[in-house]
ZAKEFI-658612 format. One record per residue: x, y, z of N, C-alpha, C, O in turn. Coordinates in nm, 2 decimals, decimal comma. Atoms other than C-alpha are relative to their C-alpha. Example, Ala and Ser with C-alpha at 12.3 -4.5 7.8 and 13.67 -1.06 7.14 Angstrom:
+--------+---------+--------+---------+----------+--------+--------+---------+--------+--------+---------+--------+
! n_east ! n_north !   n_up ! ca_east ! ca_north !  ca_up ! c_east ! c_north !   c_up ! o_east ! o_north !   o_up !
+--------+---------+--------+---------+----------+--------+--------+---------+--------+--------+---------+--------+
!   0,09 !   -0,12 !   0,00 !    1,23 !    -0,45 !   0,78 !   0,09 !    0,12 !   0,00 !   0,19 !    0,12 !   0,07 !
!  -0,09 !   -0,11 !   0,00 !    1,37 !    -0,11 !   0,71 !  -0,08 !    0,11 !   0,08 !  -0,03 !    0,22 !   0,09 !
+--------+---------+--------+---------+----------+--------+--------+---------+--------+--------+---------+--------+
END
This chain:
+--------+---------+--------+---------+----------+--------+--------+---------+--------+--------+---------+--------+
! n_east ! n_north !   n_up ! ca_east ! ca_north !  ca_up ! c_east ! c_north !   c_up ! o_east ! o_north !   o_up !
+--------+---------+--------+---------+----------+--------+--------+---------+--------+--------+---------+--------+
!  -0,06 !   -0,08 !  -0,09 !    3,29 !    -2,48 !  11,16 !  -0,09 !    0,06 !   0,13 !  -0,21 !    0,09 !   0,12 !
!   0,08 !   -0,04 !  -0,15 !    3,19 !    -2,36 !  11,53 !  -0,03 !    0,17 !  -0,01 !   0,05 !    0,26 !  -0,04 !
!   0,08 !   -0,13 !   0,00 !    2,95 !    -2,06 !  11,55 !   0,11 !    0,13 !   0,05 !   0,12 !    0,24 !  -0,01 !
!  -0,13 !   -0,06 !  -0,02 !    3,27 !    -1,91 !  11,74 !   0,11 !    0,06 !  -0,05 !   0,18 !    0,15 !   0,00 !
!  -0,09 !   -0,03 !   0,09 !    3,47 !    -1,89 !  11,48 !  -0,05 !    0,10 !  -0,10 !  -0,01 !    0,09 !  -0,22 !
!   0,09 !   -0,10 !   0,11 !    3,25 !    -1,60 !  11,31 !   0,04 !    0,09 !   0,07 !   0,00 !    0,18 !   0,01 !
!  -0,02 !   -0,09 !  -0,12 !    3,37 !    -1,37 !  11,62 !   0,16 !    0,05 !   0,00 !   0,24 !   -0,04 !  -0,02 !
!  -0,15 !   -0,04 !   0,00 !    3,71 !    -1,19 !  11,63 !   0,03 !    0,02 !   0,15 !  -0,03 !    0,10 !   0,23 !
!  -0,05 !    0,02 !  -0,12 !    3,88 !    -1,25 !  11,93 !   0,10 !    0,11 !   0,05 !   0,21 !    0,05 !   0,05 !
!  -0,13 !   -0,10 !   0,01 !    4,12 !    -0,94 !  12,02 !   0,07 !   -0,03 !   0,17 !   0,01 !    0,02 !   0,27 !
!  -0,10 !   -0,02 !  -0,13 !    4,37 !    -1,00 !  12,32 !   0,11 !    0,09 !  -0,01 !   0,17 !    0,09 !  -0,11 !
!  -0,10 !   -0,15 !   0,02 !    4,60 !    -0,67 !  12,38 !   0,04 !    0,03 !   0,14 !  -0,02 !    0,01 !   0,24 !
!  -0,06 !   -0,07 !  -0,15 !    4,81 !    -0,53 !  12,67 !  -0,06 !    0,15 !  -0,02 !  -0,06 !    0,23 !  -0,11 !
!   0,03 !   -0,15 !  -0,04 !    4,66 !    -0,24 !  12,86 !   0,09 !    0,04 !   0,11 !   0,11 !   -0,01 !   0,22 !
!  -0,11 !   -0,07 !  -0,10 !    4,91 !    -0,01 !  13,00 !  -0,08 !    0,08 !   0,12 !  -0,03 !    0,13 !   0,22 !
!   0,10 !   -0,09 !  -0,13 !    4,59 !     0,16 !  13,21 !   0,02 !   -0,10 !   0,09 !   0,07 !   -0,08 !   0,20 !
!   0,02 !    0,11 !  -0,10 !    4,52 !    -0,18 !  13,35 !   0,11 !   -0,09 !   0,04 !   0,10 !   -0,17 !   0,13 !
!  -0,14 !    0,06 !  -0,03 !    4,88 !    -0,30 !  13,34 !  -0,05 !   -0,17 !   0,00 !  -0,03 !   -0,23 !   0,10 !
!   0,02 !    0,11 !   0,04 !    4,74 !    -0,65 !  13,20 !  -0,04 !   -0,02 !  -0,12 !  -0,06 !    0,07 !  -0,20 !
!   0,06 !    0,03 !   0,13 !    4,64 !    -0,84 !  12,92 !  -0,17 !    0,03 !   0,02 !  -0,23 !    0,02 !   0,13 !
!   0,17 !   -0,01 !   0,02 !    4,23 !    -0,75 !  12,79 !  -0,03 !   -0,08 !  -0,09 !   0,04 !   -0,09 !  -0,19 !
!   0,08 !    0,07 !   0,10 !    4,02 !    -0,97 !  12,61 !  -0,13 !    0,04 !  -0,05 !  -0,22 !    0,05 !   0,03 !
!   0,10 !   -0,06 !   0,02 !    3,77 !    -0,86 !  12,41 !  -0,08 !   -0,07 !  -0,11 !  -0,01 !   -0,14 !  -0,19 !
!   0,09 !    0,07 !   0,13 !    3,48 !    -1,00 !  12,14 !  -0,09 !    0,13 !  -0,05 !  -0,21 !    0,14 !  -0,01 !
!   0,10 !   -0,07 !   0,01 !    3,36 !    -0,69 !  11,98 !  -0,12 !   -0,02 !  -0,12 !  -0,10 !   -0,07 !  -0,22 !
!   0,10 !    0,03 !   0,09 !    3,04 !    -0,70 !  11,81 !  -0,13 !   -0,11 !   0,07 !  -0,25 !   -0,11 !   0,06 !
!   0,09 !    0,09 !  -0,06 !    2,93 !    -1,00 !  12,03 !  -0,01 !    0,02 !   0,15 !  -0,12 !    0,00 !   0,20 !
!   0,03 !   -0,01 !  -0,13 !    3,00 !    -0,94 !  12,39 !   0,06 !    0,17 !   0,04 !   0,14 !    0,23 !  -0,03 !
!  -0,02 !   -0,12 !  -0,07 !    3,04 !    -0,62 !  12,61 !   0,10 !   -0,05 !   0,10 !   0,10 !   -0,15 !   0,16 !
!  -0,12 !    0,05 !  -0,11 !    3,34 !    -0,61 !  12,83 !   0,09 !   -0,11 !  -0,05 !   0,12 !   -0,11 !  -0,16 !
!  -0,08 !    0,08 !   0,03 !    3,56 !    -0,92 !  12,83 !   0,07 !   -0,05 !   0,14 !   0,01 !   -0,05 !   0,25 !
!  -0,06 !    0,05 !  -0,09 !    3,82 !    -1,06 !  13,05 !   0,17 !    0,07 !  -0,01 !   0,22 !    0,14 !  -0,10 !
!  -0,12 !   -0,07 !  -0,03 !    4,18 !    -0,97 !  13,19 !   0,08 !   -0,09 !   0,10 !   0,03 !   -0,15 !   0,19 !
!  -0,12 !    0,09 !  -0,07 !    4,50 !    -1,14 !  13,33 !   0,14 !    0,04 !  -0,03 !   0,18 !    0,13 !  -0,10 !
!  -0,13 !   -0,03 !   0,01 !    4,86 !    -1,16 !  13,37 !   0,06 !   -0,09 !  -0,13 !   0,16 !   -0,05 !  -0,19 !
!  -0,05 !    0,09 !   0,11 !    4,92 !    -1,42 !  13,09 !  -0,11 !   -0,02 !  -0,14 !  -0,22 !   -0,08 !  -0,14 !
!   0,06 !   -0,02 !   0,11 !    4,82 !    -1,37 !  12,76 !  -0,06 !   -0,13 !  -0,07 !  -0,17 !   -0,11 !  -0,12 !
!   0,05 !    0,10 !   0,03 !    4,75 !    -1,73 !  12,65 !  -0,13 !   -0,03 !   0,08 !  -0,23 !   -0,06 !   0,02 !
!   0,11 !    0,02 !  -0,08 !    4,52 !    -1,77 !  12,96 !  -0,09 !    0,08 !  -0,03 !  -0,20 !    0,02 !  -0,03 !
!   0,13 !   -0,06 !   0,03 !    4,31 !    -1,46 !  12,86 !  -0,06 !   -0,04 !  -0,11 !  -0,18 !   -0,05 !  -0,12 !
!   0,09 !    0,04 !   0,12 !    4,27 !    -1,58 !  12,53 !  -0,11 !   -0,14 !  -0,02 !  -0,22 !   -0,15 !  -0,08 !
!   0,09 !    0,12 !  -0,06 !    4,15 !    -1,93 !  12,65 !  -0,13 !    0,04 !   0,08 !  -0,25 !    0,01 !   0,06 !
!   0,13 !   -0,06 !  -0,07 !    3,93 !    -1,75 !  12,88 !  -0,11 !    0,05 !  -0,08 !  -0,23 !    0,03 !  -0,06 !
!   0,08 !   -0,08 !   0,08 !    3,79 !    -1,52 !  12,61 !  -0,07 !   -0,09 !  -0,08 !  -0,18 !   -0,06 !  -0,11 !
!   0,05 !    0,07 !   0,07 !    3,72 !    -1,81 !  12,40 !  -0,13 !   -0,08 !   0,07 !  -0,23 !   -0,12 !   0,01 !
!   0,11 !    0,07 !  -0,06 !    3,50 !    -1,98 !  12,63 !  -0,11 !    0,09 !   0,05 !  -0,23 !    0,05 !   0,07 !
!   0,10 !   -0,10 !   0,00 !    3,35 !    -1,64 !  12,72 !  -0,12 !    0,00 !  -0,14 !  -0,25 !    0,01 !  -0,14 !
!   0,09 !   -0,02 !   0,14 !    3,22 !    -1,62 !  12,34 !  -0,07 !   -0,12 !   0,00 !  -0,19 !   -0,10 !  -0,01 !
!   0,07 !    0,10 !   0,02 !    3,11 !    -1,98 !  12,34 !  -0,11 !    0,01 !   0,10 !  -0,22 !   -0,03 !   0,07 !
!   0,12 !   -0,02 !  -0,09 !    2,90 !    -1,90 !  12,66 !  -0,11 !    0,11 !  -0,05 !  -0,23 !    0,08 !  -0,05 !
!   0,05 !   -0,10 !   0,06 !    2,79 !    -1,58 !  12,50 !  -0,13 !   -0,07 !  -0,13 !  -0,25 !   -0,04 !  -0,13 !
!   0,08 !    0,05 !   0,10 !    2,65 !    -1,77 !  12,20 !  -0,11 !   -0,13 !   0,05 !  -0,21 !   -0,15 !  -0,01 !
!   0,07 !    0,11 !  -0,06 !    2,51 !    -2,06 !  12,40 !  -0,13 !    0,08 !   0,07 !  -0,24 !    0,02 !   0,05 !
!   0,12 !   -0,07 !  -0,05 !    2,27 !    -1,79 !  12,60 !  -0,08 !    0,04 !  -0,12 !  -0,20 !    0,03 !  -0,11 !
!   0,09 !   -0,05 !   0,11 !    2,18 !    -1,64 !  12,23 !  -0,10 !   -0,11 !  -0,01 !  -0,22 !   -0,11 !   0,00 !
!   0,09 !    0,13 !   0,04 !    2,07 !    -1,98 !  12,16 !  -0,12 !   -0,02 !   0,07 !  -0,23 !   -0,04 !   0,03 !
!   0,10 !    0,06 !  -0,10 !    1,91 !    -2,06 !  12,46 !  -0,14 !    0,09 !   0,01 !  -0,26 !    0,05 !   0,03 !
!   0,10 !   -0,09 !   0,00 !    1,71 !    -1,74 !  12,46 !  -0,09 !    0,01 !  -0,12 !  -0,19 !    0,08 !  -0,12 !
!   0,07 !   -0,03 !   0,16 !    1,62 !    -1,78 !  12,07 !   0,02 !    0,13 !  -0,07 !  -0,08 !    0,17 !  -0,14 !
!  -0,03 !   -0,14 !   0,04 !    1,78 !    -1,44 !  11,97 !   0,12 !   -0,04 !  -0,12 !   0,22 !   -0,12 !  -0,10 !
!  -0,10 !    0,01 !   0,09 !    1,96 !    -1,44 !  11,67 !   0,13 !    0,07 !   0,03 !   0,13 !    0,18 !   0,09 !
!  -0,14 !   -0,08 !   0,00 !    2,33 !    -1,37 !  11,67 !   0,04 !    0,10 !  -0,06 !   0,01 !    0,12 !  -0,18 !
!  -0,04 !   -0,12 !   0,07 !    2,48 !    -1,07 !  11,60 !   0,09 !   -0,03 !  -0,10 !   0,15 !   -0,14 !  -0,10 !
!  -0,07 !    0,00 !   0,14 !    2,65 !    -1,01 !  11,25 !   0,14 !   -0,06 !   0,03 !   0,19 !   -0,04 !   0,14 !
!  -0,11 !    0,08 !  -0,04 !    2,96 !    -1,22 !  11,22 !   0,13 !    0,13 !   0,01 !   0,11 !    0,22 !  -0,07 !
!  -0,13 !   -0,07 !   0,01 !    3,31 !    -1,02 !  11,28 !   0,12 !   -0,02 !  -0,07 !   0,19 !    0,07 !  -0,12 !
!  -0,06 !    0,04 !   0,08 !    3,52 !    -1,23 !  11,11 !  -0,02 !   -0,01 !  -0,13 !  -0,13 !    0,01 !  -0,17 !
!  -0,01 !    0,02 !   0,13 !    3,63 !    -1,28 !  10,76 !  -0,04 !    0,13 !  -0,06 !  -0,09 !    0,13 !  -0,17 !
!   0,00 !   -0,15 !   0,04 !    3,62 !    -0,89 !  10,72 !   0,12 !    0,05 !  -0,01 !   0,11 !    0,17 !   0,02 !
!  -0,11 !   -0,03 !  -0,01 !    3,95 !    -0,84 !  10,70 !   0,02 !    0,11 !   0,09 !   0,05 !    0,22 !   0,05 !
!   0,02 !   -0,11 !  -0,11 !    3,92 !    -0,64 !  11,03 !   0,12 !    0,03 !   0,06 !   0,13 !    0,14 !   0,12 !
!  -0,17 !   -0,03 !  -0,04 !    4,31 !    -0,66 !  11,11 !   0,05 !    0,11 !  -0,12 !   0,13 !    0,20 !  -0,10 !
!  -0,07 !   -0,09 !   0,09 !    4,39 !    -0,49 !  10,80 !  -0,08 !    0,17 !  -0,02 !  -0,04 !    0,27 !  -0,08 !
!   0,06 !   -0,09 !   0,02 !    4,13 !    -0,24 !  10,82 !   0,03 !    0,09 !   0,14 !   0,02 !    0,21 !   0,13 !
!   0,00 !   -0,07 !  -0,13 !    4,21 !    -0,14 !  11,20 !   0,14 !    0,06 !  -0,02 !   0,17 !    0,17 !   0,02 !
!  -0,13 !   -0,04 !   0,03 !    4,58 !    -0,11 !  11,09 !   0,01 !    0,13 !  -0,11 !   0,11 !    0,20 !  -0,11 !
!   0,01 !   -0,12 !   0,10 !    4,48 !     0,15 !  10,80 !  -0,09 !    0,11 !   0,12 !  -0,08 !    0,23 !   0,08 !
!   0,05 !   -0,13 !  -0,05 !    4,28 !     0,38 !  11,08 !   0,10 !    0,00 !   0,13 !   0,08 !    0,10 !   0,20 !
!  -0,12 !   -0,02 !  -0,11 !    4,57 !     0,33 !  11,35 !   0,09 !    0,13 !  -0,02 !   0,19 !    0,15 !   0,06 !
+--------+---------+--------+---------+----------+--------+--------+---------+--------+--------+---------+--------+
END
């Protein structure tokens, strides 16, 4: 399993920004945005890979994994 698979990647529509916004909570601040949902997800995956590479390059431990925690069901329960 790739290290990037340990992190939840979210792409959602933003009414405020009038575009799709991608984020990886717990790993990166900010994210990416655009008009094409798939393109935003592809870019987000690359950003996650790059962030992990920077952590490893700097010899820093990766943040705690966010996948495998049933995050989707938890988010639905608080929505």
